[in-house]
VORONU-195938 format. One record per residue: residue in one letter; residue number from 1; z, x, y of N, C-alpha, C in turn. Coordinates in nm, 2 decimals. Atoms other than C-alpha are relative to their C-alpha. Layout:
REM residues N
(pt "A",NUM,(Z,X,Y),(Z,X,Y),(Z,X,Y))
...
***
This chain:
REM residues 240
(pt "X",1,(-0.10,-0.01,0.04),(-18.29,0.08,1.54),(0.15,-0.12,0.08))
(pt "X",2,(-0.10,0.05,-0.08),(-17.98,-0.17,1.63),(0.10,0.05,0.07))
(pt "X",3,(-0.10,-0.11,-0.05),(-17.76,-0.08,1.91),(0.11,-0.02,-0.02))
(pt "X",4,(-0.15,0.00,0.07),(-17.40,-0.06,1.87),(0.09,-0.08,0.08))
(pt "X",5,(-0.08,0.06,-0.15),(-17.15,-0.26,2.05),(0.17,0.03,-0.07))
(pt "X",6,(-0.15,-0.02,0.04),(-16.77,-0.19,2.04),(0.10,-0.10,0.06))
(pt "X",7,(-0.07,0.08,-0.04),(-16.52,-0.45,2.08),(0.15,-0.01,-0.04))
(pt "X",8,(-0.15,-0.04,-0.03),(-16.14,-0.37,2.18),(0.05,-0.19,-0.05))
(pt "X",9,(-0.02,0.10,0.01),(-15.93,-0.65,2.05),(-0.08,-0.13,-0.08))
(pt "X",10,(0.14,0.05,0.07),(-16.21,-0.75,1.81),(0.01,-0.07,-0.16))
(pt "X",11,(-0.05,0.09,0.11),(-16.01,-0.87,1.51),(0.04,-0.14,-0.01))
(pt "X",12,(-0.09,0.16,-0.04),(-15.87,-1.19,1.64),(-0.03,-0.08,0.11))
(pt "X",13,(0.04,0.06,-0.13),(-15.92,-1.47,1.85),(-0.09,0.02,0.07))
(pt "X",14,(0.11,-0.01,-0.10),(-16.15,-1.47,2.14),(-0.11,0.14,-0.03))
(pt "X",15,(0.06,-0.14,0.01),(-16.23,-1.10,2.02),(-0.10,0.00,-0.13))
(pt "X",16,(0.08,0.00,0.09),(-16.32,-1.17,1.65),(-0.09,-0.06,0.02))
(pt "X",17,(0.07,0.05,-0.01),(-16.52,-1.44,1.78),(-0.14,0.07,0.05))
(pt "X",18,(0.11,-0.08,-0.08),(-16.74,-1.18,2.02),(-0.02,0.09,-0.13))
(pt "X",19,(0.04,-0.10,0.11),(-16.76,-0.94,1.73),(-0.08,-0.08,-0.08))
(pt "X",20,(0.12,0.03,0.11),(-16.92,-1.18,1.49),(-0.10,-0.05,0.07))
(pt "X",21,(0.11,0.03,-0.08),(-17.15,-1.33,1.77),(-0.11,0.12,0.00))
(pt "X",22,(0.09,-0.11,-0.02),(-17.27,-0.97,1.84),(-0.07,0.03,-0.13))
(pt "X",23,(0.08,-0.06,0.11),(-17.35,-0.90,1.46),(-0.11,-0.10,-0.05))
(pt "X",24,(0.06,0.08,0.01),(-17.49,-1.22,1.45),(-0.13,0.02,0.09))
(pt "X",25,(0.12,0.01,-0.09),(-17.72,-1.15,1.72),(-0.09,0.15,-0.01))
(pt "X",26,(0.08,-0.11,0.05),(-17.84,-0.81,1.55),(0.07,0.13,0.02))
(pt "X",27,(-0.07,-0.16,-0.03),(-17.59,-0.52,1.68),(0.08,0.04,-0.13))
(pt "X",28,(-0.08,-0.05,0.08),(-17.44,-0.29,1.48),(0.16,-0.01,0.07))
(pt "X",29,(-0.13,0.06,-0.04),(-17.05,-0.41,1.54),(0.13,0.10,-0.04))
(pt "X",30,(-0.14,-0.02,0.04),(-16.69,-0.22,1.56),(0.10,-0.08,0.08))
(pt "X",31,(-0.09,0.04,-0.06),(-16.40,-0.39,1.61),(0.14,0.11,0.00))
(pt "X",32,(-0.12,-0.06,-0.08),(-16.10,-0.23,1.81),(0.11,-0.10,-0.08))
(pt "X",33,(-0.12,0.03,-0.01),(-15.75,-0.32,1.69),(0.13,0.05,0.05))
(pt "X",34,(-0.09,-0.06,-0.03),(-15.40,-0.23,1.78),(0.14,0.02,-0.12))
(pt "X",35,(-0.10,-0.04,0.07),(-15.13,-0.32,1.52),(-0.03,-0.08,-0.11))
(pt "X",36,(-0.02,0.10,0.11),(-15.20,-0.59,1.29),(-0.08,-0.01,-0.11))
(pt "X",37,(0.10,-0.08,0.11),(-15.33,-0.42,0.99),(-0.08,-0.09,-0.09))
(pt "X",38,(0.04,0.14,0.12),(-15.33,-0.75,0.74),(-0.12,-0.06,0.06))
(pt "X",39,(0.14,0.09,-0.07),(-15.55,-0.95,1.00),(-0.11,0.08,0.03))
(pt "X",40,(0.11,-0.08,-0.03),(-15.77,-0.65,1.08),(-0.07,0.01,-0.16))
(pt "X",41,(0.02,0.01,0.14),(-15.81,-0.60,0.68),(-0.09,-0.09,-0.05))
(pt "X",42,(0.07,0.14,0.03),(-15.92,-0.99,0.64),(-0.09,-0.01,0.09))
(pt "X",43,(0.13,0.02,-0.08),(-16.15,-0.96,0.91),(-0.12,0.02,-0.08))
(pt "X",44,(0.11,-0.09,0.11),(-16.34,-0.70,0.74),(-0.06,-0.04,-0.12))
(pt "X",45,(0.02,0.06,0.17),(-16.32,-0.83,0.40),(-0.11,-0.12,0.03))
(pt "X",46,(0.04,0.10,-0.01),(-16.45,-1.15,0.57),(-0.15,0.01,0.07))
(pt "X",47,(0.09,-0.05,-0.10),(-16.71,-1.02,0.79),(-0.10,0.10,-0.02))
(pt "X",48,(0.08,-0.12,0.02),(-16.81,-0.70,0.68),(-0.04,0.12,0.12))
(pt "X",49,(0.00,-0.11,-0.11),(-16.75,-0.54,1.03),(0.11,0.08,0.01))
(pt "X",50,(-0.14,-0.10,0.00),(-16.55,-0.24,1.04),(0.10,0.00,0.12))
(pt "X",51,(-0.10,0.05,-0.05),(-16.22,-0.25,1.18),(0.06,0.19,0.06))
(pt "X",52,(-0.10,-0.14,-0.04),(-16.04,0.08,1.40),(0.09,-0.02,0.07))
(pt "X",53,(-0.15,0.02,-0.08),(-15.69,0.11,1.50),(0.03,0.12,0.11))
(pt "X",54,(-0.05,-0.06,-0.09),(-15.60,0.24,1.81),(0.06,-0.04,0.14))
(pt "X",55,(-0.07,0.08,-0.10),(-15.38,0.16,2.14),(-0.14,0.04,0.14))
(pt "X",56,(0.08,0.00,-0.11),(-15.62,0.11,2.43),(0.07,0.05,0.13))
(pt "X",57,(-0.11,-0.03,-0.11),(-15.32,0.19,2.63),(0.00,0.17,0.03))
(pt "X",58,(-0.01,-0.14,-0.03),(-15.35,0.56,2.55),(-0.13,0.07,-0.01))
(pt "X",59,(0.14,-0.03,-0.05),(-15.65,0.75,2.68),(-0.02,0.13,-0.09))
(pt "X",60,(0.00,-0.09,0.16),(-15.64,1.01,2.38),(-0.06,-0.07,-0.09))
(pt "X",61,(0.06,0.04,0.11),(-15.65,0.80,2.16),(-0.14,-0.10,-0.01))
(pt "X",62,(0.16,0.06,0.00),(-15.96,0.59,2.26),(-0.09,0.08,0.03))
(pt "X",63,(0.10,-0.10,-0.01),(-16.14,0.90,2.34),(-0.03,0.06,-0.18))
(pt "X",64,(0.03,-0.02,0.15),(-16.06,0.97,1.95),(-0.07,-0.10,-0.06))
(pt "X",65,(0.01,0.12,0.10),(-16.12,0.64,1.82),(-0.15,-0.01,0.03))
(pt "X",66,(0.16,0.02,-0.07),(-16.50,0.59,2.02),(-0.04,0.12,-0.04))
(pt "X",67,(0.07,-0.13,0.04),(-16.56,0.95,1.89),(-0.03,-0.04,-0.15))
(pt "X",68,(0.01,0.06,0.19),(-16.52,0.78,1.52),(-0.08,-0.06,-0.03))
(pt "X",69,(0.13,0.15,0.02),(-16.71,0.47,1.59),(-0.12,0.07,0.03))
(pt "X",70,(0.15,-0.02,-0.03),(-17.01,0.66,1.73),(-0.02,0.11,-0.12))
(pt "X",71,(0.03,-0.03,0.12),(-16.98,0.90,1.43),(-0.04,-0.06,-0.11))
(pt "X",72,(0.02,0.12,0.08),(-17.01,0.62,1.22),(-0.13,-0.07,-0.01))
(pt "X",73,(0.08,0.09,-0.01),(-17.22,0.40,1.36),(-0.11,0.03,0.09))
(pt "X",74,(0.08,-0.03,-0.09),(-17.39,0.57,1.65),(0.01,-0.02,0.15))
(pt "X",75,(-0.07,0.02,-0.11),(-17.36,0.57,2.03),(0.02,-0.13,0.04))
(pt "X",76,(-0.03,0.12,-0.05),(-17.16,0.28,2.20),(-0.10,0.00,0.10))
(pt "X",77,(0.04,0.04,-0.10),(-17.43,0.09,2.40),(0.06,-0.11,0.07))
(pt "X",78,(-0.05,0.11,-0.03),(-17.24,-0.23,2.44),(0.17,0.03,0.00))
(pt "X",79,(-0.11,0.00,0.05),(-16.88,-0.21,2.51),(0.09,-0.12,0.07))
(pt "X",80,(-0.09,0.06,-0.05),(-16.65,-0.51,2.52),(0.15,0.03,-0.03))
(pt "X",81,(-0.13,-0.01,-0.02),(-16.31,-0.47,2.71),(0.08,-0.12,-0.06))
(pt "X",82,(-0.06,0.10,0.02),(-16.14,-0.76,2.52),(0.15,0.03,0.01))
(pt "X",83,(-0.11,0.01,0.02),(-15.79,-0.67,2.43),(0.07,-0.03,0.12))
(pt "X",84,(-0.07,0.04,-0.13),(-15.52,-0.80,2.62),(0.15,-0.07,-0.06))
(pt "X",85,(-0.10,0.07,0.03),(-15.15,-0.85,2.59),(0.10,-0.08,0.10))
(pt "X",86,(-0.07,0.08,-0.12),(-14.87,-1.10,2.78),(0.16,0.06,-0.02))
(pt "X",87,(-0.15,0.00,0.01),(-14.52,-1.02,2.86),(0.07,-0.08,0.12))
(pt "X",88,(-0.03,0.10,-0.09),(-14.44,-1.30,3.05),(0.14,-0.02,0.06))
(pt "X",89,(-0.20,0.02,-0.03),(-14.10,-1.36,3.27),(-0.05,-0.03,0.17))
(pt "X",90,(-0.03,0.01,-0.12),(-14.05,-1.47,3.64),(0.04,0.10,0.09))
(pt "X",91,(-0.03,-0.08,-0.04),(-14.05,-1.23,3.84),(0.10,0.03,0.06))
(pt "X",92,(-0.15,-0.05,-0.06),(-13.70,-1.17,3.98),(0.05,0.02,-0.19))
(pt "X",93,(-0.01,-0.03,0.19),(-13.66,-1.14,3.55),(-0.08,0.12,-0.06))
(pt "X",94,(0.11,-0.08,0.07),(-13.95,-0.94,3.50),(0.09,0.19,-0.01))
(pt "X",95,(-0.07,-0.13,-0.03),(-13.84,-0.56,3.42),(-0.14,0.10,0.00))
(pt "X",96,(0.13,-0.06,0.05),(-14.07,-0.26,3.45),(-0.06,0.04,-0.10))
(pt "X",97,(0.13,-0.02,0.09),(-14.15,-0.21,3.11),(-0.07,-0.12,-0.03))
(pt "X",98,(0.10,0.14,0.03),(-14.31,-0.57,3.10),(-0.10,0.03,0.09))
(pt "X",99,(0.09,-0.05,-0.13),(-14.50,-0.47,3.43),(-0.05,0.11,-0.10))
(pt "X",100,(0.13,-0.11,0.04),(-14.64,-0.13,3.26),(-0.02,-0.04,-0.15))
(pt "X",101,(0.04,0.02,0.13),(-14.68,-0.28,2.92),(-0.13,-0.06,0.05))
(pt "X",102,(0.12,0.09,0.01),(-14.92,-0.53,3.04),(-0.11,0.11,0.10))
(pt "X",103,(0.09,-0.06,-0.09),(-15.07,-0.32,3.34),(-0.06,0.15,-0.11))
(pt "X",104,(0.07,-0.11,0.07),(-15.15,-0.02,3.09),(-0.06,-0.04,-0.11))
(pt "X",105,(0.12,0.12,0.12),(-15.30,-0.26,2.80),(-0.15,-0.08,0.10))
(pt "X",106,(0.07,0.12,-0.08),(-15.47,-0.51,3.06),(-0.14,0.09,0.09))
(pt "X",107,(0.08,-0.07,-0.10),(-15.61,-0.28,3.33),(-0.05,0.17,-0.04))
(pt "X",108,(0.04,-0.10,0.03),(-15.57,0.08,3.25),(-0.08,0.00,-0.15))
(pt "X",109,(0.11,0.00,0.15),(-15.71,0.01,2.86),(-0.13,0.01,0.05))
(pt "X",110,(0.14,0.03,-0.06),(-16.01,-0.10,3.08),(-0.08,0.15,0.03))
(pt "X",111,(0.05,-0.15,-0.03),(-16.05,0.26,3.20),(0.01,0.07,-0.11))
(pt "X",112,(0.01,-0.09,0.12),(-15.95,0.43,2.90),(-0.08,-0.05,-0.08))
(pt "X",113,(0.09,0.02,0.08),(-16.20,0.27,2.72),(-0.18,0.02,0.03))
(pt "X",114,(0.16,-0.03,-0.11),(-16.50,0.27,2.99),(-0.02,0.17,0.00))
(pt "X",115,(-0.01,-0.13,-0.03),(-16.42,0.60,3.09),(-0.09,0.12,-0.11))
(pt "X",116,(0.08,-0.06,0.08),(-16.55,0.77,2.75),(-0.13,-0.04,-0.02))
(pt "X",117,(0.16,0.04,0.06),(-16.86,0.59,2.67),(-0.12,0.03,0.16))
(pt "X",118,(0.06,-0.01,-0.10),(-16.99,0.61,3.07),(-0.10,0.11,-0.02))
(pt "X",119,(0.12,-0.09,-0.02),(-17.15,0.93,3.04),(-0.15,-0.01,-0.09))
(pt "X",120,(0.12,0.00,0.13),(-17.37,0.87,2.72),(-0.07,-0.10,0.05))
(pt "X",121,(0.10,0.15,-0.05),(-17.47,0.52,2.88),(-0.08,0.06,0.11))
(pt "X",122,(0.09,-0.06,-0.11),(-17.57,0.74,3.19),(-0.09,0.10,-0.04))
(pt "X",123,(0.07,-0.05,0.04),(-17.74,0.96,2.99),(-0.15,-0.06,-0.06))
(pt "X",124,(0.13,0.07,0.06),(-17.96,0.71,2.77),(-0.02,-0.10,0.12))
(pt "X",125,(0.09,0.11,-0.13),(-18.05,0.49,3.11),(0.02,-0.15,-0.06))
(pt "X",126,(-0.06,0.13,0.03),(-17.86,0.20,2.93),(0.11,0.00,-0.03))
(pt "X",127,(-0.11,0.03,0.03),(-17.55,0.05,2.88),(0.09,-0.15,0.04))
(pt "X",128,(-0.07,0.19,-0.05),(-17.34,-0.30,2.91),(0.12,0.02,-0.01))
(pt "X",129,(-0.13,-0.02,0.00),(-16.99,-0.29,2.99),(0.05,-0.15,0.05))
(pt "X",130,(0.00,0.18,-0.05),(-16.82,-0.68,2.98),(0.13,0.03,-0.04))
(pt "X",131,(-0.16,-0.01,-0.01),(-16.47,-0.69,3.06),(0.07,-0.18,-0.02))
(pt "X",132,(-0.01,0.16,0.02),(-16.29,-1.05,2.95),(0.14,0.03,0.07))
(pt "X",133,(-0.11,0.02,-0.05),(-16.06,-1.11,3.22),(0.07,-0.13,-0.02))
(pt "X",134,(-0.04,0.15,0.03),(-15.91,-1.45,3.29),(0.02,-0.07,0.10))
(pt "X",135,(0.02,0.09,-0.10),(-15.88,-1.75,3.49),(0.11,0.04,0.11))
(pt "X",136,(-0.13,-0.02,-0.01),(-15.52,-1.64,3.55),(-0.02,0.14,0.10))
(pt "X",137,(-0.01,-0.08,-0.10),(-15.63,-1.33,3.73),(-0.10,-0.03,0.12))
(pt "X",138,(0.06,0.08,-0.15),(-15.87,-1.56,3.98),(0.09,-0.06,0.06))
(pt "X",139,(-0.03,0.10,-0.05),(-15.63,-1.82,4.07),(0.17,0.06,0.01))
(pt "X",140,(-0.16,-0.04,-0.04),(-15.26,-1.62,3.99),(0.08,-0.13,-0.10))
(pt "X",141,(-0.04,0.08,0.08),(-15.01,-1.79,3.77),(0.15,0.05,0.01))
(pt "X",142,(-0.14,-0.04,-0.02),(-14.61,-1.80,3.79),(0.03,0.04,-0.13))
(pt "X",143,(-0.06,-0.05,0.12),(-14.45,-1.62,3.55),(-0.09,0.13,-0.10))
(pt "X",144,(0.11,-0.06,0.03),(-14.74,-1.41,3.52),(-0.05,0.11,0.10))
(pt "X",145,(0.05,-0.09,-0.10),(-14.77,-1.14,3.82),(-0.04,0.11,-0.05))
(pt "X",146,(0.07,-0.14,0.03),(-14.82,-0.85,3.58),(-0.15,0.01,-0.04))
(pt "X",147,(0.09,0.04,0.06),(-15.07,-1.03,3.37),(-0.13,-0.04,0.12))
(pt "X",148,(0.07,0.04,-0.11),(-15.23,-1.16,3.68),(-0.04,0.09,0.09))
(pt "X",149,(0.05,-0.15,-0.05),(-15.25,-0.82,3.86),(-0.05,0.05,-0.06))
(pt "X",150,(0.09,-0.08,0.03),(-15.41,-0.66,3.59),(-0.12,-0.01,-0.02))
(pt "X",151,(0.16,0.09,-0.02),(-15.69,-0.95,3.52),(-0.07,0.01,0.12))
(pt "X",152,(0.06,0.01,-0.08),(-15.74,-0.95,3.86),(-0.06,0.15,0.05))
(pt "X",153,(-0.06,-0.15,0.01),(-15.74,-0.55,3.86),(-0.17,0.02,-0.05))
(pt "X",154,(0.13,0.03,0.06),(-16.03,-0.60,3.61),(-0.11,-0.06,0.05))
(pt "X",155,(0.13,0.05,-0.10),(-16.26,-0.79,3.83),(-0.04,0.10,0.12))
(pt "X",156,(0.04,-0.11,-0.10),(-16.22,-0.52,4.12),(-0.08,0.10,-0.08))
(pt "X",157,(0.07,-0.10,0.08),(-16.30,-0.26,3.84),(-0.15,-0.02,-0.01))
(pt "X",158,(0.12,0.06,0.05),(-16.59,-0.45,3.74),(-0.12,0.03,0.12))
(pt "X",159,(0.07,-0.03,-0.10),(-16.75,-0.46,4.11),(0.00,0.14,0.05))
(pt "X",160,(0.01,-0.12,-0.06),(-16.69,-0.13,4.19),(-0.11,0.06,-0.11))
(pt "X",161,(0.05,-0.07,0.09),(-16.83,0.02,3.87),(-0.14,-0.04,-0.01))
(pt "X",162,(0.14,0.06,0.00),(-17.12,-0.21,3.89),(-0.09,0.08,0.07))
(pt "X",163,(0.10,-0.10,-0.13),(-17.25,0.00,4.21),(-0.03,0.10,-0.08))
(pt "X",164,(0.04,-0.14,0.02),(-17.24,0.30,4.04),(-0.09,0.01,-0.15))
(pt "X",165,(0.10,0.02,0.12),(-17.42,0.20,3.71),(-0.14,-0.04,0.02))
(pt "X",166,(0.11,0.08,-0.02),(-17.69,0.01,3.86),(-0.13,0.06,-0.06))
(pt "X",167,(0.11,-0.09,-0.05),(-17.94,0.30,3.94),(0.00,0.06,-0.20))
(pt "X",168,(0.03,-0.06,0.15),(-17.86,0.41,3.54),(-0.05,-0.10,-0.07))
(pt "X",169,(0.04,0.11,0.10),(-17.95,0.10,3.39),(0.11,-0.06,-0.09))
(pt "X",170,(-0.10,0.06,0.03),(-17.59,0.02,3.32),(0.04,-0.15,0.04))
(pt "X",171,(-0.04,0.10,-0.05),(-17.47,-0.33,3.39),(0.18,-0.03,-0.01))
(pt "X",172,(-0.14,0.01,0.00),(-17.10,-0.42,3.44),(0.06,-0.13,0.06))
(pt "X",173,(-0.03,0.11,-0.04),(-16.99,-0.76,3.43),(0.17,-0.06,-0.07))
(pt "X",174,(-0.13,0.05,0.03),(-16.66,-0.96,3.37),(-0.04,-0.18,-0.02))
(pt "X",175,(-0.04,0.14,0.07),(-16.58,-1.30,3.17),(0.13,-0.08,0.06))
(pt "X",176,(-0.15,0.05,-0.02),(-16.30,-1.52,3.32),(0.03,-0.14,-0.09))
(pt "X",177,(-0.02,0.10,0.06),(-16.20,-1.75,3.03),(0.09,-0.10,0.08))
(pt "X",178,(-0.11,0.09,-0.01),(-15.98,-2.05,3.11),(0.08,-0.02,-0.14))
(pt "X",179,(-0.09,-0.01,0.13),(-15.77,-2.19,2.83),(-0.05,-0.04,-0.12))
(pt "X",180,(0.14,-0.01,0.12),(-15.95,-2.13,2.49),(0.14,-0.04,-0.14))
(pt "X",181,(-0.06,0.05,0.10),(-15.81,-2.29,2.16),(0.06,0.09,-0.14))
(pt "X",182,(-0.03,-0.08,0.10),(-15.68,-2.00,2.02),(0.13,0.00,-0.09))
(pt "X",183,(-0.10,0.01,0.03),(-15.41,-1.93,1.76),(0.15,-0.01,0.10))
(pt "X",184,(-0.11,-0.04,-0.10),(-15.17,-1.83,2.04),(0.02,-0.12,0.08))
(pt "X",185,(0.02,0.12,-0.08),(-15.28,-2.15,2.27),(0.02,-0.14,-0.09))
(pt "X",186,(-0.01,0.13,0.09),(-15.29,-2.38,1.96),(0.16,-0.01,-0.02))
(pt "X",187,(-0.17,-0.05,0.01),(-14.89,-2.26,1.90),(0.09,-0.06,0.07))
(pt "X",188,(-0.08,0.07,-0.09),(-14.74,-2.41,2.22),(0.02,-0.13,-0.05))
(pt "X",189,(-0.01,0.14,0.06),(-14.60,-2.73,2.16),(-0.08,-0.11,0.08))
(pt "X",190,(0.15,0.08,-0.02),(-14.85,-3.03,2.18),(0.05,-0.09,0.15))
(pt "X",191,(-0.07,0.09,-0.12),(-14.66,-3.19,2.49),(-0.07,0.12,0.13))
(pt "X",192,(0.01,-0.09,-0.11),(-14.75,-2.86,2.70),(-0.16,0.02,0.00))
(pt "X",193,(0.17,-0.02,-0.02),(-15.11,-2.84,2.58),(-0.06,-0.12,0.06))
(pt "X",194,(0.06,0.11,-0.05),(-15.15,-3.21,2.69),(-0.02,0.03,0.14))
(pt "X",195,(0.02,0.00,-0.14),(-15.07,-3.10,3.05),(-0.09,0.10,0.05))
(pt "X",196,(0.06,-0.07,-0.04),(-15.28,-2.81,3.04),(-0.14,-0.03,-0.02))
(pt "X",197,(0.15,0.07,0.02),(-15.61,-3.02,2.92),(0.00,-0.11,0.11))
(pt "X",198,(0.00,0.09,-0.12),(-15.51,-3.27,3.20),(-0.04,0.05,0.14))
(pt "X",199,(0.00,-0.06,-0.14),(-15.57,-3.02,3.45),(-0.12,0.06,-0.02))
(pt "X",200,(0.16,-0.04,0.05),(-15.96,-2.92,3.28),(-0.04,-0.12,0.00))
(pt "X",201,(0.08,0.08,0.00),(-16.20,-3.15,3.41),(-0.08,-0.04,-0.13))
(pt "X",202,(0.08,0.01,0.15),(-16.42,-3.13,3.09),(0.09,-0.07,-0.07))
(pt "X",203,(-0.11,0.05,0.07),(-16.11,-3.25,2.93),(0.02,0.04,-0.15))
(pt "X",204,(-0.04,-0.03,0.14),(-16.05,-3.02,2.62),(0.01,0.16,0.05))
(pt "X",205,(-0.04,-0.14,0.03),(-15.95,-2.67,2.55),(-0.16,0.06,-0.05))
(pt "X",206,(0.16,-0.06,0.01),(-16.27,-2.42,2.54),(0.03,0.04,-0.14))
(pt "X",207,(0.00,-0.07,0.12),(-16.34,-2.26,2.19),(-0.05,0.14,0.04))
(pt "X",208,(0.02,-0.15,0.05),(-16.35,-1.88,2.12),(-0.16,0.03,0.00))
(pt "X",209,(0.17,-0.04,0.06),(-16.74,-1.90,2.01),(-0.05,-0.04,0.15))
(pt "X",210,(0.08,0.06,-0.11),(-16.83,-2.06,2.35),(0.01,0.12,0.11))
(pt "X",211,(0.00,-0.15,-0.08),(-16.70,-1.71,2.55),(-0.08,0.12,-0.10))
(pt "X",212,(0.06,-0.09,0.11),(-16.86,-1.52,2.26),(-0.15,0.01,0.04))
(pt "X",213,(0.13,0.05,-0.03),(-17.19,-1.67,2.34),(-0.02,0.09,0.16))
(pt "X",214,(0.04,-0.03,-0.14),(-17.16,-1.58,2.74),(0.00,0.18,-0.01))
(pt "X",215,(0.04,-0.16,0.04),(-17.09,-1.19,2.55),(-0.14,0.01,-0.03))
(pt "X",216,(0.10,-0.02,0.03),(-17.37,-1.22,2.40),(-0.11,-0.01,0.12))
(pt "X",217,(0.09,0.03,-0.10),(-17.58,-1.35,2.69),(0.02,0.17,0.09))
(pt "X",218,(0.00,-0.12,-0.10),(-17.46,-1.05,2.90),(-0.04,0.10,-0.04))
(pt "X",219,(0.07,-0.15,0.09),(-17.53,-0.79,2.65),(-0.13,0.03,-0.05))
(pt "X",220,(0.17,0.00,0.02),(-17.89,-0.88,2.61),(-0.07,0.07,0.10))
(pt "X",221,(0.07,-0.06,-0.11),(-18.18,-0.75,2.79),(-0.05,-0.11,0.10))
(pt "X",222,(0.06,0.12,-0.13),(-18.23,-1.11,2.95),(0.09,0.01,0.10))
(pt "X",223,(-0.12,0.05,-0.16),(-17.93,-1.06,3.17),(0.02,0.18,0.08))
(pt "X",224,(0.02,-0.17,-0.07),(-18.05,-0.68,3.31),(-0.01,0.00,0.10))
(pt "X",225,(-0.01,0.01,-0.13),(-18.07,-0.82,3.64),(0.15,-0.06,0.08))
(pt "X",226,(-0.12,0.01,-0.08),(-17.70,-0.93,3.65),(0.11,0.12,-0.05))
(pt "X",227,(-0.11,-0.15,-0.02),(-17.43,-0.65,3.74),(0.12,-0.04,0.12))
(pt "X",228,(-0.09,0.01,-0.09),(-17.12,-0.71,3.92),(0.06,-0.13,0.02))
(pt "X",229,(-0.03,0.16,0.00),(-17.07,-1.06,3.83),(0.11,-0.05,-0.09))
(pt "X",230,(-0.13,0.05,0.10),(-16.76,-1.26,3.72),(-0.03,-0.17,-0.07))
(pt "X",231,(0.01,0.12,0.06),(-16.87,-1.53,3.48),(0.09,-0.10,-0.03))
(pt "X",232,(-0.09,0.09,-0.02),(-16.64,-1.82,3.52),(0.00,-0.11,-0.11))
(pt "X",233,(0.03,0.11,0.10),(-16.59,-2.04,3.18),(0.15,-0.03,-0.04))
(pt "X",234,(-0.15,0.03,0.00),(-16.27,-2.25,3.23),(-0.02,-0.16,-0.01))
(pt "X",235,(-0.04,0.15,-0.03),(-16.38,-2.60,3.22),(-0.04,-0.09,0.12))
(pt "X",236,(0.01,0.03,-0.13),(-16.38,-2.66,3.58),(0.13,0.01,0.04))
(pt "X",237,(-0.15,0.02,-0.04),(-16.02,-2.60,3.60),(0.01,0.09,0.15))
(pt "X",238,(0.01,-0.09,-0.11),(-16.10,-2.34,3.86),(-0.13,0.05,0.07))
(pt "X",239,(0.16,-0.01,-0.03),(-16.41,-2.33,4.06),(-0.02,0.11,0.12))
(pt "X",240,(-0.02,-0.09,-0.09),(-16.45,-2.01,4.24),(-0.13,-0.04,0.10))
***
């Protein structure tokens, strides 16, 4: 029987690429989304992957959403914490709301999603928790104190939880993408993109499919000896 994978923010951008790659690898996939009903409906029509709507920032919504996914597809074996938002502002102009919204989604959302699936993974002696962090969680970025703090927190969460899950057959890892050619990045002015690319030794933006392949590997049995790790995929822009 195919394992079940749940991808948050799984109907657009990097998340959509991850959902599709996992399906192609033989998983039963559920894609979570927060608000873009039109994009989610189009994604399901094009891929056949069911989409489920809830906010990862709300623990009760996560618990209820996960229960619905498991009732339809079976226990979640692979959780991909991909959902994330930005509310960029220089720190002296950043509002408490901008701080809370980003931390609630990008950091607390990882807790909210992982906590409900953890007992089942422990009981079954198998699980994969893969969190998509960011290059800016590693190096920081001006105008993103909230985002960088949350994404750095994801890395710390991963390192701690990996130690708890190891004896139960659960691996916990993080992927830190650099700048990827998503709709959001491609929407910035060309001159800005050129400045970004100039900082990347490989000389180009990454592709969402390249991040998806990292997820598929970490979800596989072949990656069973890898846990607590941060897989950096940024074209050499920031080397740890």
